N, CA, C and O atoms as CSV, one atom per row, in Angstrom:
chain,resi,resn,atom,element,x,y,z
A,1,MET,N,N,73.947,66.661,117.259
A,1,MET,CA,C,73.097,67.133,117.329
A,1,MET,C,C,71.907,67.338,115.863
A,1,MET,O,O,71.763,68.370,115.207
A,2,LYS,N,N,71.012,65.702,115.611
A,2,LYS,CA,C,70.507,65.749,114.587
A,2,LYS,C,C,68.900,66.490,114.452
A,2,LYS,O,O,67.859,66.193,115.039
A,3,LEU,N,N,69.231,67.748,113.252
A,3,LEU,CA,C,68.190,68.811,113.547
A,3,LEU,C,C,67.419,67.787,112.699
A,3,LEU,O,O,66.476,67.162,113.183
A,4,TYR,N,N,68.132,67.497,110.490
A,4,TYR,CA,C,66.907,67.197,110.147
A,4,TYR,C,C,67.337,66.276,109.355
A,4,TYR,O,O,68.243,65.684,109.941
A,5,ALA,N,N,67.132,65.776,108.163
A,5,ALA,CA,C,67.045,64.780,107.291
A,5,ALA,C,C,67.427,65.772,106.533
A,5,ALA,O,O,67.090,66.926,106.797
A,6,ASN,N,N,68.688,65.257,104.787
A,6,ASN,CA,C,68.599,65.901,104.167
A,6,ASN,C,C,67.925,65.435,103.492
A,6,ASN,O,O,66.869,65.489,104.124
A,7,GLU,N,N,67.741,65.024,102.697
A,7,GLU,CA,C,66.124,64.440,102.074
A,7,GLU,C,C,65.417,65.667,102.470
A,7,GLU,O,O,65.612,66.640,101.741
A,8,ASP,N,N,64.628,65.818,103.489
A,8,ASP,CA,C,64.026,66.263,104.350
A,8,ASP,C,C,63.493,68.340,103.803
A,8,ASP,O,O,62.434,68.968,103.782
A,9,ILE,N,N,64.307,68.520,103.618
A,9,ILE,CA,C,65.076,70.091,102.735
A,9,ILE,C,C,65.865,70.234,101.649
A,9,ILE,O,O,66.701,71.112,101.438
A,10,GLY,N,N,65.382,68.824,100.604
A,10,GLY,CA,C,65.910,68.938,99.280
A,10,GLY,C,C,66.895,69.002,99.154
A,10,GLY,O,O,67.330,69.876,98.403
A,11,ILE,N,N,68.050,67.837,100.023
A,11,ILE,CA,C,69.573,68.011,98.676
A,11,ILE,C,C,70.276,66.507,98.826
A,11,ILE,O,O,70.526,66.002,99.920
A,12,PRO,N,N,70.384,66.261,98.322
A,12,PRO,CA,C,70.004,64.782,97.063
A,12,PRO,C,C,70.921,64.500,98.405
A,12,PRO,O,O,71.469,65.362,99.092
A,13,LYS,N,N,70.949,62.899,98.625
A,13,LYS,CA,C,71.447,62.296,99.989
A,13,LYS,C,C,72.920,61.729,99.185
A,13,LYS,O,O,73.275,60.562,99.353
A,14,ASP,N,N,73.541,62.470,98.503
A,14,ASP,CA,C,74.723,62.059,97.862
A,14,ASP,C,C,75.560,63.075,98.243
A,14,ASP,O,O,76.730,62.764,98.021
A,15,HIS,N,N,75.413,64.347,98.808
A,15,HIS,CA,C,75.777,65.274,99.395
A,15,HIS,C,C,75.238,65.285,100.790
A,15,HIS,O,O,74.162,65.828,101.037
A,16,THR,N,N,75.714,64.898,101.395
A,16,THR,CA,C,75.381,64.831,103.230
A,16,THR,C,C,75.960,65.303,103.666
A,16,THR,O,O,76.958,65.972,103.397
A,17,CYS,N,N,75.309,64.983,104.668
A,17,CYS,CA,C,75.826,65.713,106.101
A,17,CYS,C,C,75.800,65.209,107.845
A,17,CYS,O,O,74.833,65.250,108.606
A,18,CYS,N,N,76.822,64.870,108.058
A,18,CYS,CA,C,75.632,64.029,109.119
A,18,CYS,C,C,74.752,62.838,108.981
A,18,CYS,O,O,73.750,62.418,109.560
A,19,SER,N,N,75.823,62.292,107.586
A,19,SER,CA,C,75.197,60.658,107.752
A,19,SER,C,C,75.273,59.900,108.581
A,19,SER,O,O,75.544,60.552,109.589
A,20,LEU,N,N,75.175,58.457,108.927
A,20,LEU,CA,C,75.619,57.161,110.114
A,20,LEU,C,C,77.361,57.589,109.864
A,20,LEU,O,O,78.099,58.030,110.745
A,21,GLU,N,N,77.653,57.385,108.772
A,21,GLU,CA,C,78.714,57.380,108.455
A,21,GLU,C,C,79.844,58.698,108.695
A,21,GLU,O,O,81.067,58.652,108.831
A,22,ASP,N,N,79.234,59.460,108.691
A,22,ASP,CA,C,79.763,61.148,109.964
A,22,ASP,C,C,79.690,60.332,111.300
A,22,ASP,O,O,80.747,59.948,111.800
A,23,VAL,N,N,78.993,60.168,111.649
A,23,VAL,CA,C,78.664,60.437,112.747
A,23,VAL,C,C,79.812,58.847,113.283
A,23,VAL,O,O,80.854,58.981,113.925
A,24,GLU,N,N,79.563,58.243,113.073
A,24,GLU,CA,C,80.833,56.826,112.660
A,24,GLU,C,C,81.785,57.143,113.205
A,24,GLU,O,O,82.284,56.549,114.160
A,25,ASP,N,N,82.351,58.523,112.480
A,25,ASP,CA,C,83.749,58.905,112.146
A,25,ASP,C,C,84.381,60.011,113.579
A,25,ASP,O,O,85.399,60.260,114.225
A,26,ALA,N,N,82.835,60.409,113.440
A,26,ALA,CA,C,82.887,61.507,114.740
A,26,ALA,C,C,83.023,60.842,116.179
A,26,ALA,O,O,83.686,61.451,117.018
A,27,ARG,N,N,82.521,59.810,116.461
A,27,ARG,CA,C,82.733,58.615,117.381
A,27,ARG,C,C,83.728,58.451,117.586
A,27,ARG,O,O,84.135,58.459,118.747
A,28,SER,N,N,84.579,58.222,116.478
A,28,SER,CA,C,86.188,57.443,116.943
A,28,SER,C,C,86.861,57.877,116.771
A,28,SER,O,O,87.968,57.339,116.757
A,29,VAL,N,N,86.668,59.267,116.494
A,29,VAL,CA,C,87.568,60.813,116.939
A,29,VAL,C,C,87.660,61.628,117.899
A,29,VAL,O,O,88.564,62.446,118.066
A,30,ALA,N,N,86.424,61.385,118.795
A,30,ALA,CA,C,85.883,61.813,119.929
A,30,ALA,C,C,86.583,60.002,120.955
A,30,ALA,O,O,87.114,59.828,122.052
A,31,CYS,N,N,86.279,59.311,120.121
A,31,CYS,CA,C,87.020,57.850,121.247
A,31,CYS,C,C,88.885,57.481,121.485
A,31,CYS,O,O,89.488,56.681,122.201
A,32,ARG,N,N,89.361,58.622,120.391
A,32,ARG,CA,C,90.740,58.547,120.156
A,32,ARG,C,C,90.909,59.931,121.251
A,32,ARG,O,O,92.000,59.829,121.811
A,33,LEU,N,N,90.400,60.770,121.561
A,33,LEU,CA,C,90.836,61.870,121.823
A,33,LEU,C,C,89.904,61.990,123.373
A,33,LEU,O,O,89.370,62.991,123.849
A,34,HIS,N,N,89.943,60.797,123.832
A,34,HIS,CA,C,88.997,60.546,124.894
A,34,HIS,C,C,88.259,61.337,125.903
A,34,HIS,O,O,88.375,61.569,127.107
A,35,ILE,N,N,87.121,61.797,124.543
A,35,ILE,CA,C,86.587,62.644,125.171
A,35,ILE,C,C,84.650,62.525,124.737
A,35,ILE,O,O,84.283,62.711,123.576
A,36,PRO,N,N,83.830,62.262,125.653
A,36,PRO,CA,C,82.804,61.740,125.777
A,36,PRO,C,C,82.308,62.603,124.298
A,36,PRO,O,O,82.643,63.658,123.759
A,37,TYR,N,N,80.938,61.069,123.893
A,37,TYR,CA,C,80.357,61.785,122.360
A,37,TYR,C,C,78.816,61.769,122.098
A,37,TYR,O,O,78.621,60.944,121.205
A,38,TYR,N,N,78.039,62.143,122.365
A,38,TYR,CA,C,76.925,62.303,122.371
A,38,TYR,C,C,76.011,62.764,121.162
A,38,TYR,O,O,75.976,63.940,120.799
A,39,VAL,N,N,75.146,61.582,120.460
A,39,VAL,CA,C,74.930,62.188,119.552
A,39,VAL,C,C,72.888,62.279,120.950
A,39,VAL,O,O,72.631,61.673,121.990
A,40,PHE,N,N,71.835,63.572,119.930
A,40,PHE,CA,C,70.921,64.389,120.419
A,40,PHE,C,C,69.864,64.267,119.146
A,40,PHE,O,O,70.006,65.048,118.205
A,41,ASN,N,N,68.941,63.409,119.129
A,41,ASN,CA,C,67.856,63.562,117.836
A,41,ASN,C,C,67.007,64.256,118.405
A,41,ASN,O,O,66.314,64.172,119.418
A,42,PHE,N,N,67.245,65.280,117.221
A,42,PHE,CA,C,66.189,66.516,117.766
A,42,PHE,C,C,64.873,66.822,116.968
A,42,PHE,O,O,63.927,67.474,117.408
A,43,THR,N,N,65.019,65.869,114.897
A,43,THR,CA,C,64.889,65.965,114.194
A,43,THR,C,C,63.160,66.772,114.642
A,43,THR,O,O,62.905,67.976,114.669
A,44,GLU,N,N,62.340,65.746,114.905
A,44,GLU,CA,C,60.867,65.941,115.345
A,44,GLU,C,C,60.461,66.925,115.888
A,44,GLU,O,O,59.563,67.587,115.368
A,45,ASN,N,N,61.042,67.281,117.116
A,45,ASN,CA,C,60.991,68.400,117.302
A,45,ASN,C,C,61.740,69.997,116.995
A,45,ASN,O,O,61.518,70.983,117.698
A,46,PHE,N,N,62.148,69.991,116.460
A,46,PHE,CA,C,62.850,70.999,114.809
A,46,PHE,C,C,61.784,70.841,114.001
A,46,PHE,O,O,61.881,71.708,113.132
A,47,ARG,N,N,60.889,70.237,113.843
A,47,ARG,CA,C,59.925,70.097,111.826
A,47,ARG,C,C,59.327,70.866,112.935
A,47,ARG,O,O,59.646,72.048,112.806
A,48,THR,N,N,58.528,70.653,114.056
A,48,THR,CA,C,56.900,71.282,114.128
A,48,THR,C,C,57.316,72.453,114.910
A,48,THR,O,O,56.469,73.250,115.315
A,49,GLU,N,N,58.792,72.635,115.190
A,49,GLU,CA,C,58.831,73.707,116.304
A,49,GLU,C,C,59.468,74.849,115.278
A,49,GLU,O,O,59.330,75.951,115.809
A,50,ILE,N,N,59.986,74.930,114.251
A,50,ILE,CA,C,60.955,75.897,113.454
A,50,ILE,C,C,60.418,75.262,112.445
A,50,ILE,O,O,59.194,75.328,112.553
A,51,MET,N,N,60.862,74.460,111.168
A,51,MET,CA,C,60.271,74.399,109.758
A,51,MET,C,C,58.927,74.159,109.621
A,51,MET,O,O,58.575,74.027,108.449
A,52,GLU,N,N,57.805,74.029,110.701
A,52,GLU,CA,C,56.951,73.953,110.218
A,52,GLU,C,C,56.264,75.373,110.718
A,52,GLU,O,O,55.267,75.540,110.016
A,53,ARG,N,N,56.410,76.461,111.662
A,53,ARG,CA,C,56.342,77.613,111.514
A,53,ARG,C,C,56.348,78.226,110.586
A,53,ARG,O,O,56.264,79.452,110.655
């Protein structure tokens, strides 16, 4: 579940969590384990409902 971009909260890009590379790594592991893998992008909802409040 993607909730924010690191740059939006002041974390440098080189200290990433959930970068595109991270997402692809997780997808690869799920594929090897034969389990479903989904990414839900709730960035805008999280920004308006949580961060802006």
